[in-house]
Structures are given as structure tokens and as C-alpha cells.
C-alpha positions in Angstrom: 57.7 -1.6 26.5 54.9 -0.3 28.8 53.8 2.2 26.1 53.6 -0.6 23.6 51.6 -2.8 26.0 49.3 0.0 26.7 48.6 0.6 23.0 48.0 -3.1 22.5 45.6 -3.2 25.5 43.8 0.0 24.2 43.5 -1.5 20.7 42.1 -4.7 22.1 39.6 -2.8 24.2 38.4 -0.8 21.2 38.1 -3.9 19.1 36.0 -5.5 21.9 33.7 -2.4 22.1 33.3 -2.4 18.3 32.4 -6.1 18.3 29.8 -5.4 20.9 28.1 -2.9 18.5 27.9 -5.5 15.7 24.6 -7.4 15.1 24.3 -10.1 12.5 21.4 -11.5 10.5 22.0 -14.8 8.8 19.5 -17.2 7.4 18.1 -19.3 4.6 15.2 -18.9 2.2 13.4 -21.8 0.8 11.9 -21.3 -2.7 13.6 -17.9 -3.2 11.9 -15.6 -5.8 15.0 -13.6 -6.4 18.8 -13.7 -5.9 19.2 -11.0 -3.3 17.7 -9.9 0.1 17.6 -6.4 1.6 17.4 -4.8 5.0 16.0 -1.3 5.2 15.4 1.3 7.9 13.0 4.2 8.1 14.9 7.5 8.2 13.1 10.8 9.2 9.6 11.3 10.4 6.2 12.3 9.0 6.2 13.2 5.3 9.9 13.4 5.3 10.3 9.7 6.3 11.8 7.4 3.7 13.2 3.9 3.7 17.0 3.5 3.1 18.8 0.2 2.3 21.2 -0.5 5.1 22.6 -3.7 3.5 21.9 -6.4 1.0 23.2 -9.9 0.4 23.3 -12.2 -2.6 21.8 -15.6 -1.9 24.0 -18.6 -2.2 22.8 -21.6 -4.2 21.0 -23.1 -1.3 19.2 -19.8 -0.4 21.5 -18.8 2.5 22.5 -15.2 3.2 24.7 -13.3 5.7 24.6 -9.6 6.8 26.0 -7.6 9.7 25.3 -4.1 11.0 26.9 -1.6 13.4 24.2 -0.6 15.9 24.2 1.7 19.0 20.8 0.6 20.3 17.8 -1.5 19.6 16.8 -0.8 16.1 13.6 -1.5 14.1 14.3 -2.7 10.6 12.6 -4.4 7.6 13.7 -7.5 5.8 12.7 -8.1 2.1 13.4 -10.6 -0.5 12.4 -8.1 -3.2 8.8 -9.4 -3.3 7.5 -9.4 0.3 8.8 -7.9 3.5 8.5 -8.2 7.3 9.6 -6.1 10.3 12.3 -7.2 12.8 14.5 -5.7 15.4 18.2 -6.0 16.2 20.2 -5.0 19.3 23.9 -4.6 19.4 25.5 -8.0 19.9 22.6 -9.9 18.4 23.3 -13.0 16.3 20.0 -13.8 14.7 19.3 -16.7 12.3 16.2 -16.4 10.2 14.5 -19.2 8.2 11.5 -18.8 5.9 9.6 -20.3 3.0 8.3 -17.8 0.4 5.3 -20.0 -0.3 3.9 -18.7 3.1 6.3 -15.8 3.8 5.2 -14.4 7.2 3.7 -17.6 8.5 6.9 -19.7 8.1 9.4 -17.3 9.6 11.4 -18.8 12.4 14.1 -17.0 14.3 16.8 -18.6 16.4 20.1 -17.5 18.1 20.8 -14.5 20.3 18.0 -12.0 19.9 15.5 -14.5 18.4 12.9 -14.2 21.2 12.0 -10.6 20.5 11.8 -11.2 16.8 9.5 -14.2 17.2 7.4 -11.8 19.2 7.5 -9.3 16.4 6.5 -12.0 13.9 3.6 -13.1 16.1 2.3 -9.6 16.5 2.5 -9.0 12.8 0.4 -12.1 12.1 -2.1 -11.1 14.9 -2.4 -7.6 13.3 -3.0 -9.2 9.9 -5.8 -11.4 11.3 -7.4 -8.4 13.0 -7.3 -6.3 9.8 -8.7 -9.1 7.7 -11.6 -9.4 10.2 -12.3 -5.7 10.1 -12.5 -5.5 6.3 -14.5 -8.8 6.1 -17.6 -6.8 7.3 -20.1 -6.0 4.6 -20.2 -2.4 3.4 -23.6 -1.9 5.1 -22.6 -3.6 8.4 -23.5 -1.8 11.6 -20.5 0.5 12.4 -21.0 -0.2 16.1 -20.3 -3.9 15.5 -17.2 -3.1 13.3 -15.8 -0.7 16.0 -16.5 -3.2 18.8 -14.7 -6.0 16.9 -11.7 -3.6 16.2 -11.5 -2.4 19.8 -11.6 -5.9 21.1 -9.0 -7.2 18.6 -6.6 -4.4 19.2 -7.1 -4.6 23.0 -6.1 -8.3 22.8 -3.0 -7.5 20.8 -2.1 -4.7 23.2 -2.3 -7.1 26.2 0.1 -9.5 24.4 2.5 -6.6 23.6 2.6 -5.8 27.3 3.3 -9.4 28.2 6.2 -9.5 25.8 7.5 -6.2 27.3 7.5 -7.9 30.7 9.3 -11.0 29.4 11.9 -9.3 27.1 13.9 -6.4 28.4 14.9 -5.0 25.0 11.3 -5.1 23.7 10.1 -2.1 25.7 10.6 0.7 23.1 9.3 -1.4 20.2 6.3 -2.4 22.3 5.5 1.2 23.2 5.6 2.1 19.5 3.4 -0.8 18.6 0.7 0.2 21.1 0.8 3.7 19.9 0.6 2.6 16.2 -2.5 0.4 17.1 -4.3 3.4 18.6 -3.4 5.6 15.6 -4.6 2.9 13.1 -7.8 2.5 15.1 -8.5 6.2 14.7 -7.6 6.2 11.0 -9.8 3.2 10.2 -12.8 4.6 12.0 -12.4 7.9 10.1 -12.0 6.0 6.8 -15.2 4.0 7.5 -17.1 7.1 8.3 -15.8 8.9 5.2 -16.7 5.9 3.0 -20.2 5.7 4.4 -20.7 9.3 3.6 -19.3 8.7 0.1 -21.5 5.7 -0.6 -24.6 7.7 0.5 -23.6 10.6 -1.9 -23.0 8.4 -4.9 -26.3 6.6 -4.4 -28.0 10.0 -4.5 -26.2 10.7 -7.9 -27.7 7.6 -9.5 -30.5 8.6 -11.9 -29.6 12.3 -11.9 -28.4 14.4 -14.8 -24.7 13.9 -15.5 -22.4 16.7 -14.3 -20.7 18.2 -17.2 -16.9 18.6 -17.2 -14.8 20.9 -19.5 -11.2 20.2 -20.2 -8.7 19.9 -23.1 -7.9 17.0 -25.4 -4.5 15.9 -26.6 -4.5 18.7 -29.3 -5.2 21.1 -26.4 -8.6 22.0 -27.8 -11.5 22.5 -25.4 -13.7 19.4 -24.9 -16.9 18.8 -22.8 -18.0 15.5 -21.3 -21.5 16.2 -22.5 -20.3 15.9 -26.1 -20.1 12.2 -25.7 -23.8 11.7 -24.9 -25.9 9.7 -27.4 -24.0 6.6 -26.3 -23.2 5.0 -23.0 -20.3 6.9 -21.4 -17.7 5.2 -19.2 -15.4 7.6 -17.4 -12.0 6.7 -16.0 -10.7 9.3 -13.6 -6.9 8.9 -13.1 -3.6 10.6 -12.7 -0.1 10.0 -14.1 1.3 9.2 -10.6 -1.5 6.8 -9.6 -0.2 3.2 -9.4 -3.7 1.5 -9.0 -4.9 3.6 -12.0 -2.1 2.2 -14.1 -2.8 -1.4 -13.1 -6.4 -1.0 -14.3 -5.5 0.6 -17.6 -4.9 -2.5 -19.6 -8.3 -3.8 -18.6 -9.9 -0.4 -19.5 -8.1 -0.4 -22.8 -9.4 -4.0 -23.5 -13.0 -2.9 -22.9 -12.5 0.1 -25.2 -11.2 -2.2 -28.0 -14.1 -4.5 -27.5 -17.0 -2.1 -27.2 -15.6 1.2 -28.4 -17.9 1.5 -31.4 -21.0 1.3 -29.2 -19.7 3.0 -26.0 -17.7 6.2 -25.4 -14.8 5.4 -23.1 -13.5 8.8 -21.7 -10.2 9.0 -20.0 -10.1 12.0 -17.7 -6.8 13.0 -16.0 -6.9 15.0 -12.8 -4.4 16.2 -10.1 -1.3 15.9 -12.4 0.8 18.1 -14.7 0.0 18.5 -18.4 3.3 17.5 -20.0 3.3 14.2 -18.1 -0.3 13.6 -19.1 0.3 14.3 -22.8 3.2 11.9 -22.8 1.4 9.1 -20.9 -2.0 9.6 -22.7 -0.3 9.3 -26.1 1.4 6.1 -25.0 -1.8 4.6 -23.6 -3.7 5.4 -26.9 -7.2 5.8 -25.5 -9.6 7.2 -28.0 -11.2 10.0 -25.9 -8.9 12.0 -23.6 -9.5 14.9 -21.4 -7.2 16.8 -19.0 -8.3 19.1 -16.2 -5.6 21.7 -15.4 -4.7 22.9 -11.9 -7.6 24.9 -10.6 -10.1 23.2 -13.0 -10.5 20.1 -10.8 -13.2 21.9 -8.8 -15.5 20.8 -11.6 -15.4 17.2 -10.2 -16.3 18.2 -6.7 -20.0 17.4 -7.3 -18.9 14.0 -8.6 -17.6 13.3 -5.1 -14.2 12.5 -6.5 -12.2 11.8 -3.4 -9.9 9.0 -4.7 -8.7 7.5 -7.9 -9.0 5.4 -9.9 -12.8 6.0 -10.1 -15.1 4.8 -12.8 -18.5 6.4 -13.6 -21.1 5.1 -16.1 -23.6 7.4 -17.7 -26.4 6.3 -20.1 -27.0 7.6 -23.6 -29.3 10.3 -22.3 -26.6 11.6 -20.0 -28.2 10.2 -16.8 -26.0 8.7 -14.2 -26.2 5.0 -14.0 -23.4 4.3 -11.5 -21.3 7.0 -10.0 -18.9 4.4 -8.4 -18.8 1.7 -11.0 -16.7 -1.5 -10.6 -13.1 -1.5 -11.7 -12.5 -2.8 -15.3 -10.5 -5.9 -14.1 -13.4 -7.1 -12.0 -15.7 -8.0 -14.8 -18.4 -6.0 -13.2 -17.9 -3.0 -15.5 -18.2 -5.1 -18.6 -21.4 -6.7 -17.2 -22.9 -3.2 -16.7 -22.0 -2.1 -20.2 -23.7 -5.2 -21.6 -26.8 -4.5 -19.5 -27.1 -1.0 -20.9 -26.3 -2.1 -24.5 -28.1 -5.5 -25.0 -27.4 -5.3 -28.7 -23.7 -5.8 -28.3 
């Protein structure tokens, strides 16, 4: 009998310990845009880091969901409705309820229940960070960098102070807060480097305006050699892209529409860089652009003088092969079409 009682007591203790490791996230979404929600976690570090789905739940008819997790410590996670996402943290034993409206996703999130305080803090910091970033990128391209950096330093210092206040108020916010402060410092360094790099880039492309176009030699879809200079005699619009580039793909329907509209008067040249030939051949054939060019590995050094540091990138050259705009507007903006009309008043 004593052995049986001991086994029962041990089983009860194990069940209690296991229950203490369980954290739950329940909630309700108003105006859901899908039928499922997901919770993911970053696994690994650096370039090896990737997001893994820990759990998902099907929404009920009223937008409710329920999920639970086995955790050993405070864990940083991400919640998504398949359209937008937000960070949150759970500790073993938390029972968090989350409510939100997808019309204003981040702004409407409200947490309640055990573990809610730290997650409302996470939400607040996320919104503060968004406001700070919007303020930074609201500066004009030619704004004084000292003013931009001062605004960024002050904004991030304010957020850091609030993080420290949360750390003093919430015992299980310490590790997340330390990481947040570190991330703010890293972002500050990265943004300053990006602004500096972009200023240098803008200065270089302005120098290119009015100069002779830089010739490029590649292959066409039949794998014959082709030079960019062969297209002079008409306005040339270049699209630098790669098969793996998402923003490039999003602009391609607009680029194709311009080609269909003005292709008789303007040479639209699609130039693929930094990708593999088989994938380019397949994708370029599907896209159906009139003039295609591919630069093989090792041949991309030809575009160095074009200051090609990112893609998509659009360049406009006049009929005499003089550079008009070495960093032209994206097709979807309407600015590229306006420039084409300006150079070709007859169309």
C-alpha cells in the first residue's frame, strides 16, 4: 500500500511540475483576414537563424483561438494571423488572453490575464519603435545628417529609459529588456551606416547624369552575345533585377505595362544579375520581356561603375547613349513613365 501511495504521490508531483511548464495564449480577433493564427520562434543565430512554427490554431466562428506551449523559461515569440505579426513573450505558467482588431493590428492589441503586464510593455515598446523609425525616415534625402542622428539618438534614448523602467517593475522582463536595448544600439549603428552609404550613392549617381552610358555585355535568351549599346538610337530604360529578388518581382508587372505601352518608341532592357542562368532563362521566358540580358558569375563587375549596390534599380539613357537618370523612379510610381514622356514628347 505504501508503494502504491508513493507512486500516486510521485505521479501527482510530476503532473504538477509539468503543469507549471505550460503557458497558454488564448484570444479573439475582430475582423480576421484568415482562418488560422500562428506562433513562431527564432531558432539559431546569425545567418543560420530561422523562424519555426511552434503552434497554430484554427479560429472559431467568432474569431477566438486557443494555444498552449511547454516552456522552461521566459521565451520570446511572434504571433501572426498570416498577414501581420507582433512580438510577445511567455513565461512558464502564464495564462495570457490577447484581443485585437486587424483594422489597426498593433495599435488595438490588449493583453489580460497572468503574464499580461510584460506583453503590454512589449506592445508599447513596439509602437514606440515604429514611431521613432517613421520619424527617422520622414527626413528629406538631403536633410542634415546631424539632425537625423540627433533625432534618432534622442528617440532611442527615450525608449531605452522606458525599457529600464519596465525592467524595474516586471521581474521576468529583464532578459527581454536587455536584448531590446542591445537591438536598439545595433539598429542605430546600422541606420547611420545606411544613411552614409545612401548619401555616397546619391552623390555618385548624380555625377553619372549627362555622362556617356557605360556599356554592358551579356547574353540573350538564345545565349548569343548582346551589348547594351546596341539599343542606342532610342531611349533606353534598364531594369536591373535577379530571380530571387522579391521587390524586383513586384515591380515587373508595371515594367511590363510600360513596355507594352511604349515599346515601339523606347527600348526596355531587362538585365539579370547575381543569379543563376537556368533560373533566369525560365523566369525571363515566363515574363516575356522583349529585350533580355544576363550577366554570368564574374561578369557582374561590368556594373560596378553603374554603382549597382541594390536591386531593383532602374536607369534611363537617352537615344544618344547619354545617362539621363542613373537612379530612376520605380515603374509603379508613375515617375518613370513621366520621364519617358518627357524624353519622347511625340508619344
